[in-house]
N, C-alpha and C positions, 0 to 999 in steps of 0.2 A: 435712750439712756436715762431720762428722768424715771420712766416706768420701772426700770431695773433698780434704781436706787430706792424708789417706793417699795418694791417687793422685798428688799432686804431690810427695810426699817421696821423690824417687828417689835411690838411692845408686849411685855408680859404685865398684866395688871395682878398685883398681890390681892390675896384674900387675907382679910384681918377681921378676926372676930371682935366686934366692938359694939356697944350699945348705941345705936344711932341717935337715940333721944339724949345721950350724954355729950353735949357739945364740946365739953372740955376734952373728953376722951377722943372725939373724933379729930379735934384740932391736933391733939398730940400725935395721933396716928398720922395725919397729914404731913406734920413737921418732919417726921422721920423718913419720909420718902423722897425720891428723886425728883428734882425739878426737870421739867421737859419744856423746852423753849418752843414758842411759837414765833418763828423769826424768819421764814421763808419769804422773801420779797419777790413774787414770782413776776411782777409786772412793774419793774422800776420805771419804765418810761411812762406808765399811766399813774402810778402812785409810788413815790420813793421813800416816803416817811416810814419807818419802822418803830413802833412804840415797844417798850420792853414788856413782853408778856411771856408767862410760862404757866404750867398746871401740874398739879399732882393728883394722882388717882388711885383708888383702891375699890375693893368691893367686898361685901359681907355675904354674898350669896343672893340674898333678897335686894340688896340695894348696891348701886355704883355711887361712889362719892367723888367728885371733881372739885378742886379748889383752884381758881383762876387767880393769878396774882398780876396786876396791871399797873404800869407806870406810863402815862401819856401826856402830852402837851395840851390837850384839850379833851373835855368830857361832856357829853350831852345826854339827856334823859327826857325826851319830849313824850314818846309813847307812854300813855297813861293806863292801859289795859292789855291783857293777853291778846294775842292774835293781831296786835298793831305791827306798825312798821319798825320793829325793833332794830333792824340792821341799819337803819338811818342814825340810830344813837350810838353810844359806845357799848359795843356788843361782842360778847364772846359766844362761840358755837362749837357744837360737835356734830358732825354727821356720822351714821353708822349704817353699815350694810349687813344683814345677816347672811346674805347668800353670795357675797362676792361681787355684788354690783347691780343685779337685775332689779332689786328694790332696795330702797334706803330711807332712813329717817334723818330729818334735819332739826335740830334742837338749837334754838337761837335765843340767847337771854341777854338783856339789856343790863346795865351797870346797876339798876334799881330793881332787877328781878322780873320785869315783864317779858313774857316769852311768846315765841312763835313756835310751833311744833307742827311738822307735817310729815306725811309718809307718801312716798312715790314708787311707782311700779313703771317699768320701762313702758312708753307707749300709751300711758293712762294719765289722766288728770290727777293733781295731787289731792290727798285727803287731809284735811287739817284736824287737829285734836278739838275735842269738844271741852266744855267747861269742867266736867268730872275728870277727864284726862289730864288737863292742864293741872288741876289740884293735886294730882298725885306726885308731882315734882315739886320738892321743897327747894326753896331758895333763900340764901342768907347773904345779902349784900352788906358791905361795911360802910356804904355811903347813905344808907337809908333807902326808903322805898318811895319817896315822894318825887314826882317829875320836876325837872329844872330845866332851864335853857343851858346853853353852852357856857362852860367855865374854862378859862385858860390857866395854863401855870404848869407847875410840877405836880400833876395829879396821880395819886396812888390809891388804888381801891382793890379789893378782893371780891370775888364771888364764889360762894360754895354752892353745889348743887347736890342734892340726894336724890337719886333717880331710881325708884323701884323697877323691877324688871317688867311689871305690868305696864309701864309707860311705853313699851313697844306694843302699842295697841293693836296692830293689824297682824300680830304673831301671838302664839300660845306659849311662850317660853315660861318656865316656872323658877328659873335660878340663872344668875349670872355665871355661876361656877361652871368651868369647863367650855364655856362657849368660845368659838374662834370667829370673830366678826373681822370686817374691815372698817377703819375708821379714818376720819381727819378732824383736825381741830383748828380753829380760826378766831382771828380778831378783826373786826371791822368797824366801820364808822362812817357811812356813806355821806352824811351831811355835816361832818365835823370839819372845822377850818383846817385841820390836819388829817384829811381823810385817809384812809389806808385800807389794804386788803393783804393780810398776812397769815400764813399756815403753817402747821406742824409738818406735814409731809409736803414735798414740794409738788407743784402743779405745772403741767407742760402746755397749757393752752395759750393762744396768742392774746386772748384779753381776759380781763377778770371773770372767774367763774368758779364758785366753789361747789357747784351741783355737778360735779364729775366724779362718780364712785370709781371709775376706772384709776383715779389717782389716789384713793383711799389705801392705807397701809394696814398689813395684818396686826391684829390685836387678839391676844390670847388671855382668857380670864382664868386665873388659877383655880384648880379644882379643890 
């Protein structure tokens, strides 16, 4: 039943011609788009807390732009470099499969913009991005880029990611335009006092597991 619901959850990513260097224009474009909630609490018996999280997304052909909006009771940013354990901090993520599930990428970003990027092929070990590949993805956090220990309260922050098609480093795509991928979007924070695992598309596993491309939903990028 859950997989049927996932298959019906099709997202169309609009193409917007905007100068990616013009932050005000990018912000205006995002403001005009639909909010998509990351609100599936798939394992309430394990983690029942659900922060308020949503994202907006568009592409320009060369770049995919995502802005996450987060309101949560606790926020943490201890990982101080790329390829660290960002999932233990306040972390937003998207996973993407170019081929329907045999291979996929995981892009995980802490609230201060530290990232973990991996590529996985069924039955093979994960390959992590190198420093040059990390540098391709631009990150714009609203709470700064310096690490900090957990802060509790009514915490609100945003993260904007600008992702060039070249960031899919194991493939040779030249544009986001016209692509038909499968994806899922997540929010987690393994070491928060209000730890949680929530997703955009529902996941039907008995235990928390975001690495399930069989629960990614169809996403089409406008040509």
